[in-house]
C-alpha positions, 0 to 999 in steps of 0.5 A: 221455595225457601224451606225452614232450616232447623235451629239447634233444638229442632236439630237435636230432636231430629238427631235423637229421633232416628237410630244412628248408623255407621253409614257414611257421607262422603264429599270433597272440595278444592283446597285454598278456595271458597269451597272450604267454607262450603265444606265447613258449613256442610259438615257442621249441619251434618254433625249436629244431626249425628251423621258421619262425614268424610271430607277430602281436600283436593287440588284444583284442576284449573277450572270449575268444570274440570274440578267437577269432573274429579268427582267421578275419580273421587267416588271410584276411589271411595267406593273401592276403599270403603264398605257399606252404602255411601252417600255423596253430597256436594259440599255446597249443601246442608242437611235438614235431617238424617237421610239414611232411614228414608234411603233404606228403600233404595236397594239398587246399585246407585240412586240419583235424582232427575230434574222432572222439568228437563229430565236431566240427572242431577249429580249433587246427591248420589247414593252408592250402594256396596255392590259390584255393579256400583263399583263398575259404574263408578269406574266407567264414569271415572274413565270417561270423565278422564278422557273428556275433562271438559264435559260436565261430570253429570252429563257423562254419568247420565249418558252412561246410565242411558246407554246401559238402560237401552242395552239388551241386558242392562248391568246397572240397577239405578233408582231415582230419589226425589227432590227432597234429597237434592232441594235447590233452595230457591227453585220455585218449580220444586215439587212439593215434598213432606220433608227436605233432607238435603238443601243445595245452596248453588255455590256455582253462582259464586264460581261463575260470577263475573264482575259487574258495573259498580259491583252490582250483584245479580238476583240469583247470586244475592238470593244465595248470599242471603240464604247462606248468611241466614244458615251461617247465623244459626250454625254460628250461634250453636258454635258460640253456645257450645264454647260457652258451655265448655 
């Protein structure tokens, strides 16, 4: 279910209509990989809305799963080093609007999205509030991912949260954010929402793509490439316009 990506005028109106905050979006990407372009796109979509982004480059751990597993350690370090709420977003995403006003109601330790179809946690967007328990959760996640680097990071986080919820005295207050903060761009089963805040562009389709006969590209990957091309065209037009004005 494709949603409209705001052009420069719409983005400017949305940026002007919300009170700018000092809250920070954090993300990381593997250097010398196609994820560098994903990071540039995500940053551009955030900056045009007045959002602050701290983007970090890391060395590849050797595989897609192991690179994803570094997320837990990255977020533990970010949570330990910074004050205030942090919003982690995978770099293969773009912002449609400022998410912070809508996130103010999620006052627990962390907030994540669960796919209602399969009841699975999706770690592409994570709100990490500035609480002692949030830091403990990030540390537990880091330690378990480091011990099991070939297990998908979001599976590990889901297990930790489930174990804690089943305890007699849970120590983590985990809230659930709607799909509007984790909108997979072409998923037909997305629950309808009034507004999309963050759109996920599924770069894993590129990372997992295997060469096919005669260079044939699968439908899911082609849909991603078409969507990325459209968004890049809008962002590039804005960049060219800024150059002209300067």
